[in-house]
N, C-alpha and C positions, 0 to 999 in steps of 0.2 A: 504494500500500500504506500503510495507516494504521499507523504505528509511533510509539512514544514514546521519547524519549531517556531514558537511565538517570539523567541529571542532574535534580535537583529544580528546580522553578520556582515562581514566585508563582502560587498558585491563584486563578483568576478566578471570581467568583460568577456562575453562569449565571442566565439570566432566571428569574423567579419561577414559571414554569409547569413547572419540573422536578418530577418525582414527589415527593410528600411522604411521608416514612417514617412519618408519624403518621396518615395517612388510612386509615380502615378502614370498610368498608361496614356498614350496619346490616342485620340480617337481617329480611327481609320477613315480616310476620305473615301466615300463611296462614289464610284464612277457613275456619272449621269447616264441614264438610259436614253439612248438615241433611237428614235423610231422614224422610219422613212414613210412618207405619205405618197400614196399612189393614186393617180386619177383613175376614175372608172370610165371605161369606154361604153358608150351607148350602143347597144346591139339591137338590130331589128329582128323581131320574131317572125318566123314564117307564118303564113295565114293558118296553118293547121296546128300551130303550137298550142298545148293545153294552157288554159288560163285559169285564174281564180274566179270565184263565183261572180257573175255579172260584170266582169272587168271588160273594158274596151281595149282591143288590141289593134296595133297598126298592121296592115298587110304589106306585102312586098311592093305593091304599086301605090302605096300611100293612102288607100281607102281604109275605113274602119268598119268593124262589125262587132256585134255583141255576142259573147259565147252563150249558147243555149243550155239550159238545165234540163234534166229529165223530168218527165211528167209526174214522177212519184209512183208509177205503177210498178208492181213487183213482177209482172209478166215479162217474159223475154220475147221481144218483137224483132223480126229480121230487119236489118237496116241495109239499104242499098250500098253496094261496095264502094261507090264513088263518094259517099257522104262521110265526112271526117267523124271520128269518134268523139263523143262529148267529153267535157272536162270532168276530172274527178270530183266527187261530191263530199270529200272530207271524211268518208267512212271506210277507207281502205280500198278504193277502186284501183285496180291494177293498171288501167290506162291502155293496155294493149291486148286485153283479153276479152274484147267484146263487152256484152252486158253482164257477164258473170260477176257478181259481187257488187253491182250497182244497186244502191238502196237510198231512198230519201230518208231524211231524219225521222219522219213520221212512221214509215214502214219499219225501220230498224228498231224504233222504240217499241213497237208492238211485238216484233219477233225476238228481241233481245232485252227483255225487262231486267234481267239479272245484271247485265253489263252496265245498264244505265244506273241501277241501284248502287252497284259497287263504285261507280264514278262519283256519285253524289256522296256516298259514305266516305270515300277517301278525301274528298274536298272538305267535309266536315271535320274529319280527324286532323287534316293539315291545319285548318284554321284553329282548332282547339290547341294543337301543339304550339302554334305561334303565340296564342294568348297565354298559355301556361309558361312558355319560355320567357316571355316578357315579364310576367308576374314573378317567376322564379328569380329572374335577374334582379329586380328591385327588392325582392324579399331577402336574397343573400346579401346584397350590398347594404341593406338596412341593418342586418345582423352582424356585419363584420366589425371587429374591434381594431381600430387603427392606432398606431403609435409612430412617432418620428424615429425612423431607423436608417434612413438613407443619407449618403454623402453626395457631394456635388462632383464627384469624379466623372470624367468623360466616359461614354459608352465604348464598347469594344466590338460591336457587331453581332455577338451572340447574346443570348439572354441567360442571366445567371441568378439563381435563387439561393439564398442562404437559409437553410432549414435548421431550426434550433429546437432542442428539447430541453425545457427548463425544469430544474428540480426545485420546486417551491417549498420543500419540506412540509408536505401536507399531511403527514402522519401515516401515509400508506406504506406498506412494507418496502424496504429498500430505498426509501426516499432520502436517507442520510440524516440521522438524528444527532450527529455530532454537535454538541452545544458550543464547542469552541469555534465553529464556523458560523458566522452570521450571514444572513441574506441568502439569496438564491444563487445557483450555479447553472450555467448552460453546459451541461455535461454531454449533450448530444449536439454536435456541430457537423453539418453536412453541406457540401457545395454541389448544387445541381446545375449543370451547364447544358444548354441546348443551342448548338451552333446553327447557322443558317443551312448548312449542308454537312452531312456526316453524322457520326454517332453521338448520342447524348451521353453524359457522364455523371456519376454520383461518387464524390470523393469525401471520405471522412477526415476530419481534423482532430487529432488526438487532444483530449481535454486538458492534458498537462503540457501542451506545446508552450515553449518559452517565448514570451513577447515582452516588449518594453513599452509601458504606458505611462505617460507623464514623467519620464525619466526614471521609472522604477520597474524592476523586473517582476513579473508575475506570470501565473499560468493563465492561458487564454480563456479558460472557463470562468474566470473571475472578472473579466474585463467589463461585461455588461453590467454587473452589480456595482463596480467601483466607478465606471465612467459612462455607462449608458450603452444602448444598443447601437447607436450611430458609431461610437468608438469601436465596437466589436466589428461592425461592417467594414470600418476603415482598416482594421487589423487584417481582415480576410483579404481585402484589396491589396494590401502590402505583400501578403504571402503569395497570392495568385498572380498579381500584376494586372488584374482586370477588375472592372467595376462590378459591384453587386447591384443588380437591377431591382430585386425584390427580396423581402425578408418575411419568413413565416415562422412564428414561434408556437410550438405545441406544448402545453402544460402536461407533464407526466400524468397528473391525476385524471385528466380527461381522456387519456389513451384507452383505458379499460372500458369506458362507456361507449366509445366508438366501436371497439371490437365486439362487445356484447350486443350492440344494436344490429350488427350484421351477422350474428350467430356464430362468432368465433372464426379463427383462421388456422391454417395448417402451418406448423413450425417444425424444424428439424434441428437436433443437436446430438452429436455422436459421442455422448458421455452420460454417465449417471451423475446426477447432481442433487445435493441436499444442502442448500445454502441458506442459513438462517438470516443473514443480513439482507438478502434480496427477497427472500421468501420463495425462491425457486426450488421446487422439488420435481425432478425430471428423471425418467428412465430413458436410456439410450434409444434413439430413433426419432420418428416423426409422430406428432400428436396434434389433435385438434385442441387448440388452446383457447380458453375463454379470456375475458379482459384482464382478470387478475393475474393469470399465468403469463399472458403476453407482456404485462408490465414488469413482472419479475424477470422474464426472459431478456428484456432489454436493459435491465439494471444490473444483473449479476456480473461480477468481475472478480471477486475474491476467490471463487472456486474455479476460475478459468485459468489454465496454465499460461495463456497469452494475455491475461490481465485486461487492460483497457482496449488493446488492439482486438482481442477476441470479442469483447463487448461491442465494439464498433461494428464488427462483422454481423453480429446478431441483430443489432439495431437496423442495419441496412436490410437484413432478411425480413425482419418484422414489418418494417414500413412497406417493403415490396409486397409482402403478403396482404397487408391491409389494402394497398392500392389495387392489387389485382382482384381481390374479393369485391371491392366497391364497384368495379367496372363489370362484374358479371351480371348477366341478365336477371338472375334470381334476386339481385339487390337493386340494380339500376332500374329495372322495369316494374318493380313492385313499389307502388306509391307509399304504402305504409312503412316498409323497411327502409326505402330510400329517404323518406322524411325523417325517420329516427336517426339514421346514420348522419345525414346532413346536419340535423339539429345538434347532435352530440359533438360533431366535428367543429361546428362554428362556435359552440360554447367554450371549447378548449383552445381556440385559435386566436392569435393576435398577428396582424399583418402590418406592413409598412404603410405609410401615408398615401401611396399612389396605387396600391393594389385594389383590384375589383374582382368580380365574379369570373370574368373571362380569364384573368391572370391565374386564378386558382385552377380552372379547368386546364389551362396550358401547363401549369406546374404538375398536375397529376399525370397528364399524358407524357410529359417529358420524363417524369420519374419512372413511369411504366416502360418507356423506351430505354432508359439507362439501365434498368434492371433486367432487360431482355438479353437474348443471345448476341445482339449486335451492339450492346452498350459497353461502356467502360466504367468499371467500379474499382474501389480500393481505398487507399489512404494516402496521405501526403508522404513524401520521402523524408527520412530523417537520418542523421549521422550518429546520434547518441541518444538512446532511449532512457538513460539514467544519468542525466547531466545535472550537477549541483552548482548553480550560480552563487548561492549563499545559503546560510542556515535558515533564514526566514522563509524563503521560497521552497526549499527542499528539492526533491528529485523532480526533474522536468524532462521533456522530450525536446532535444535540440534538432530543429528542422534543417533540411538541406535546401537552402534558398535557391541555389542555382538550378537544381534539378526540378524543383517545384515550379519555378518560373517557366522553364522549358516545357514541362508537362502541360501547364495551363495555356501556353501559347498554342500548343497542338490541339488541346481540347476545344478552345474557342474557335479555331480554324476548322475543326472537324476532320483533322488529318490523322488523328491517333487511331491505331488499330484497336478493334474490340478486345476486351479481356480485362485482366486484373492488373492493377498498378500499385506502386507505393512500397513502403517499408525501407529497409536498409539497402 
């Protein structure tokens, strides 16, 4: 367990490849789209060309005539060979197959009442969906909790979400009841990147990553509490070299309600666990987990041989499972279930000042893409997972700034190959 003594100590200057607070990316100039305009040539239609209903057509010798419609009779009447075929009536006339298939609107309505009924029904459903979508848009936006979280750094061309899991010490198992630590901690930090072209990515930031805030060394999971979420976003921009476009904070206490609302999720862990600190009791393999077990699954680290790195892997797995379950027809197309999931999710969510309902939809789709076979997942690169800058801070993770900058340059451009990245 990485803890720091409350006693102060001489701060050691870490290697020069720590994130610089003054580095900001330059916005890439997008090349203007040039479109050529072509003039349309007027073409004369031959006198026998099919026309729209009642339209007046020019003939080859400059005279005009009006196209004739059928009388509406369903009987097939022989037509002289020299007479041109009538124009289509909008109900699937083949044009070159004589009178077969020709029907007036009245005749077809009598012969195909089911087709007409289905068309009207589809129109009603379409209108209902438009109304519901519009109402849902306003309802979600009205329920969103906003907070000032973004910096004024220039954009990078891709869209980047900073996803945070906040430990509010709400009394639930594994929430961290250490009375020597005041305030909350953002123990889950994920960077979700969706480039314009190429694979989406989901990268974990170790909670004990060493940063320097206001001239003082600390672990990155304490930055939001000491200096605010905008400072945390700025730290992530220093590490990645690119702007954070949106921030979404999920309170740990609300995670279990979301999972329970959708009927549980399937999670896998290849070890037996009985961890009293997180409340995780697990037998090796895959199980359907309810909200409480999912919460413990994402918090457990003391019984994990890989510590925080293993916990980060399980956090990505849990969020991926929740996202996939939320997009299944059994949830998405069930108004009651979908309403419960959405309501529970919004209650536990805080977003940046610019986020809206569409941004949340795009975030979920990007997360699903990043978690798929064509996505990029993993953690930041580091050089020392047990670095001691001083006694006050304790053990930290010293990041490899050069490799992380190169990594996110590729992720933003969409040029990185799918797979797992990060580590030493």
